[in-house]
C-alpha positions in Angstrom: 1.0 14.5 30.8 4.0 15.4 32.7 7.2 14.5 30.9 9.1 12.0 32.9 12.3 12.8 34.3 15.2 11.7 36.5 17.6 13.3 38.6 21.2 13.0 38.2 22.7 12.5 41.9 26.1 13.2 41.3 25.5 16.9 39.4 22.1 17.4 40.7 21.1 18.0 37.3 17.4 16.8 36.0 17.5 15.3 32.6 14.4 13.6 30.7 14.2 9.7 31.3 14.9 9.4 27.6 18.8 10.5 28.3 19.5 8.4 31.0 18.1 5.2 29.4 20.5 2.4 28.2 21.5 2.4 24.8 18.9 0.4 22.9 20.4 -2.2 20.1 19.1 -1.4 16.3 18.6 -3.9 13.6 20.1 -2.8 10.1 19.5 -5.2 6.9 22.0 -5.3 3.9 22.1 -7.3 0.8 25.5 -8.9 0.5 27.7 -10.7 -2.0 31.0 -12.3 -2.4 30.9 -13.7 -6.2 30.9 -13.5 -9.1 31.0 -9.6 -9.8 32.1 -8.0 -6.4 32.6 -8.4 -2.8 31.3 -6.8 0.2 32.5 -4.9 3.2 30.8 -3.6 6.4 32.1 -0.5 7.5 31.2 0.8 11.2 31.3 4.1 12.3 31.1 4.7 16.2 28.3 6.9 17.3 28.1 9.7 20.0 26.9 9.2 23.4 23.3 9.0 24.1 23.4 10.7 27.7 24.1 14.4 28.0 26.8 13.8 30.6 28.7 10.5 29.3 32.5 11.2 28.2 33.3 11.2 25.1 34.6 8.1 23.9 38.6 7.5 25.0 41.2 5.1 24.2 40.6 1.6 25.6 37.0 2.0 25.8 35.1 -1.1 23.6 32.1 -1.4 22.0 30.7 -4.7 20.1 28.4 -5.3 17.3 26.5 -8.7 16.2 26.1 -10.1 13.1 24.2 -12.7 11.6 24.3 -14.1 7.6 21.3 -16.0 6.0 22.0 -17.6 2.9 19.6 -17.3 -0.3 16.9 -19.5 1.3 17.1 -18.0 4.4 19.1 -20.1 6.6 21.2 -19.3 9.2 24.9 -20.1 8.2 27.3 -17.7 10.1 27.0 -15.4 13.1 30.2 -13.1 14.6 30.4 -10.7 17.5 32.7 -8.1 16.6 34.4 -5.8 19.3 36.6 -3.2 18.5 37.6 0.4 20.2 34.8 2.7 20.2 36.6 5.5 18.9 38.0 4.1 15.7 36.4 3.6 11.9 36.1 -0.1 11.2 36.3 -2.0 8.0 35.1 -6.0 8.3 35.4 -7.9 4.8 32.3 -10.1 4.7 33.8 -12.7 2.4 35.1 -15.3 5.1 31.3 -15.2 6.4 29.6 -16.4 3.1 31.7 -19.7 2.7 28.8 -21.9 3.7 26.1 -19.7 1.0 24.9 -21.7 -1.8 24.7 -20.0 -5.5 21.4 -18.6 -6.5 20.6 -16.6 -10.0 24.2 -17.6 -10.5 25.7 -15.3 -7.4 26.4 -16.1 -3.7 24.9 -13.5 -2.1 23.2 -13.6 1.4 21.1 -11.5 3.9 23.4 -9.7 6.7 21.6 -8.6 9.8 23.6 -5.9 12.0 22.7 -5.5 15.4 24.5 -2.3 16.8 24.2 0.0 19.7 21.8 3.0 18.4 23.6 5.8 17.1 26.5 3.4 15.4 26.8 4.3 11.7 26.5 1.2 9.8 27.3 1.3 6.2 28.1 -1.6 3.3 30.4 -1.2 0.3 30.4 -3.1 -2.5 34.0 -3.0 -4.7 36.1 -4.8 -7.6 39.1 -4.4 -8.7 38.3 -1.4 -10.6 36.2 0.6 -8.5 33.8 0.6 -5.4 30.4 1.8 -4.1 28.9 2.5 -0.9 25.6 0.9 0.0 23.2 2.2 1.9 20.1 -0.2 4.1 17.7 -1.5 1.3 14.4 0.5 1.3 11.8 -1.1 3.2 8.4 -2.4 1.4 5.7 -3.2 3.4 1.9 -3.5 2.8 1.6 0.3 3.8 4.6 1.5 2.1 5.7 0.8 -1.3 8.7 2.5 -3.5 10.0 2.7 -7.1 13.4 3.1 -8.9 14.1 4.5 -12.5 16.1 2.6 -14.5 17.9 2.6 -17.9 17.9 -0.1 -20.7 20.6 -0.2 -22.8 23.2 -2.5 -24.6 26.0 -2.0 -22.3 24.1 -1.9 -18.6 22.3 -4.3 -16.6 19.8 -4.1 -13.6 20.0 -6.1 -10.8 16.8 -6.4 -8.2 18.3 -7.5 -4.9 15.6 -8.5 -2.2 16.1 -9.6 1.8 13.2 -10.4 3.6 13.4 -8.9 7.1 10.3 -11.0 8.6 9.7 -14.3 9.9 7.3 -15.7 7.0 7.7 -15.6 3.4 6.7 -12.6 1.8 5.8 -11.8 -2.1 7.2 -8.8 -3.6 4.8 -7.0 -6.4 6.4 -5.5 -9.2 5.5 -3.5 -12.2 7.4 -2.2 -14.9 6.2 1.5 -16.7 8.1 1.3 -20.1 6.6 3.7 -22.7 3.0 2.9 -22.9 3.6 -0.7 -21.5 3.4 -1.7 -18.0 3.9 -5.6 -17.5 3.4 -7.0 -14.3 6.0 -9.8 -12.2 6.1 -11.0 -8.7 8.7 -12.9 -6.6 8.4 -14.7 -3.4 11.2 -14.5 -1.3 11.1 -17.2 1.8 11.8 -15.8 5.7 15.0 -13.9 6.3 16.2 -15.1 2.4 17.4 -13.0 -0.2 16.9 -13.0 -4.1 18.4 -11.4 -6.9 16.5 -10.5 -10.4 18.0 -9.4 -13.3 15.6 -7.0 -14.8 16.4 -7.2 -18.2 15.9 -10.9 -18.5 12.6 -10.7 -16.3 11.3 -8.3 -19.0 13.3 -9.4 -21.4 10.7 -8.3 -24.9 10.4 -4.8 -23.2 14.0 -4.4 -22.4 15.4 -4.9 -26.0 17.4 -1.9 -27.4 19.4 -1.1 -30.4 23.9 -0.8 -29.8 24.2 2.5 -28.4 20.5 3.5 -27.7 18.8 4.0 -24.4 15.4 3.6 -22.9 14.0 4.8 -19.8 11.9 3.0 -17.6 11.0 2.8 -13.9 9.8 -0.1 -11.5 6.9 0.4 -9.0 7.2 -2.4 -6.3 4.6 -3.3 -3.2 3.8 -6.1 -1.1 0.6 -7.4 0.4 2.3 -9.0 3.5 5.4 -8.9 5.2 8.7 -6.4 5.7 11.1 -6.9 2.2 14.1 -4.4 1.9 14.6 -4.1 -1.9 17.5 -2.2 -3.8 18.5 -1.8 -7.5 22.2 -2.4 -8.6 23.3 -1.0 -12.1 26.2 -2.4 -14.1 27.6 -0.4 -16.5 30.1 -2.1 -18.7 33.7 -0.8 -19.0 36.6 -1.5 -21.0 38.6 -5.1 -21.7 35.3 -6.7 -19.9 35.7 -4.7 -16.7 32.4 -3.2 -15.1 31.8 -0.6 -12.3 28.4 -0.9 -10.3 26.0 2.0 -8.9 23.6 1.4 -6.2 20.1 3.6 -7.3 18.1 4.8 -4.7 
């Protein structure tokens, strides 16, 4: 089949249709939190023009991004439209959008959906007074695509498994922990658009016990029979004077 082409009348150049179509919107999903361990910041990096003959961003041009925040039970608690210069890196503190979110698992957390123009760099940063870490989009888990995470059990560490449901119906995440010769299982139901936090050490308490100073290597295998879930493992390591730093494991 011949490739569809469109003529650019102003220059006489014939371009494939894919380069002349209007930029499409892309949804990016994040797990975010504002209490009690760390806060979250959205980072937006404007992308390059999609059309071959489009001018580069210049002062005065603007772009917009839509945000939707769902609480831990999947209720829409906030939305916003951001507009900013198309040639500037943007940082947006998310704590003001989480005011109506209820606590779940002792944390105020939510599912953030960012609708942006294709090519825009969309990132999230979690930060405390002591440190900060950049988060990518949670890994997708679907009926045809599972994932796994390596983890370390230690007396000075805690592993948080963070979940978001990207779909319109409830989904169940199935988890198997492999530690030594043992492989216990657990599962968690996540309502539509909701978020969940699982403390891995608490969920698998009898398998995660370690002596002071000792470490135990393990890994989690995750899957689902239906739905579209995003999963992310965040590791907290205790520091001096009760301070700690966080790392996103991927």
